[in-house]
Phi, psi and omega in degrees: 000329180290333177290336181282325179277329174263061186249101174309319179298316180295323179292321181289314179297323180288326181292312182298316185282325178272352175266353181280131172301335182293324183297315179287334168303313180299319181293322182294314183286337177291313184292323177296317176299311179307312183294318178300317180292315186295307187289328171298321178292320175295324183286315182298319187295310181294331178284315187287324185281335178075001178276333180083004179224164182250117186272158184301335184287322182289321174300313177300318173297320177303311180298319177299318181288322170303319181295321181282333170290318175299325177295310180298322171302307176302318184289329189273321184276323184302317177296325183289332175280333185247342186286343174254010183298312175270319183296326182289320169306313176299321184295317173285359181065033184248352187293320184291325178300308186302318181285348179273350176283173179287005181284142171278165181302320181292322170305320178293307181300305183303319179303306182296313179306313187292318195284333177292309189295322180296322174295315175301322177291320174300322178298317183286318183289321172306326177269001183295322183297320183289327176294329183278004176298337172307328182293338182291334191249347188088177166096354176219147181253149181298330172301317182301316181294325180293323182291319179302323185275335172289324174298313175308313192288325178289320177302312179301312187298315179296313178295318178297322176294326178296317179287329173297316195288316179295319178300329176279327188265344182247134186287324186269141178290319179298318180293322175296322179292315182293325175297321180294306177305318172304313184289324177298320180291323179296323182284326191267326183237312181299317179296327181287326176291322174298320170312308187288323177293316176296314182288330176291309175295325175304310182302320181287319186283327183272351183075334173220170185294112175249178182295135183219081180303317179299317173301316182299314186295311180298333176280325186289330185269000186268123183289337183287323177296313182294322179298325175299317185281334173289317177286317178244092183307329182287344179294323176298330176299312177305309179300320174295326179291323181284327184258350179058026172246116182269082177215132184305137180293321181291333176294312180299326173299299185308310183297316180295316188286321181294313180296320180291322172302306178301313180298310181307308183295318177303315181289325182294316179292324180288320184269354177295327179238050189291334183265008183256135177251142184286144177263140183278000000 
């Protein structure tokens, strides 16, 4: 734990990232877009309904839309921040110099990953006041918002770890980015399609809905499905009824992505110095 907080690689990466004007310009445009969406949604809703006030049901719909926008932001930006963390050092021919320092492989990997996650967390925290506008109109509890942000953090950590792993084992940054985005698309879109196909074929073959553990598994690892179950608690009951597997969606998601994070970081640490032999 001490190595993580006293990490020169982490300090250097955070200074370079947070001192760049591009980072704060990106945050500024993100907040402007969020403000336009929120206030535009409130204005259009109050104008079209003709009531002049904002109802809790509409506030909940705005909360759901903001949640999916944040999820899309995480799925789109995280691979771009992490997929070139190690491969870019290799392409600039600075990785060998970095490996000759006293820093361990875990310090290098954790420093690169933590700096990227820190920027994403800053992006989410910066938008939190706008996100919290839903509390002014009701329909959403603070506990629900806290659970959503825990889900965001776990998703960022898992996708970031996958990006770091590909960046370590693949020499070219562009190939590493393609592999990371491909994995992200598989987890967020293809798994949902496989769930629909498996449950549909299972019902047609069996004549009635039978147990489908594979369908439940693919539904559990899909971040879009999990967001739906967190926003609408009755959705997990529907998935359980279609798969006949009584296991919480959030538990399967947490177990799978924690395992993915640990495995990805382990592979990254092991493969960073793959050609270096230890001296006895």
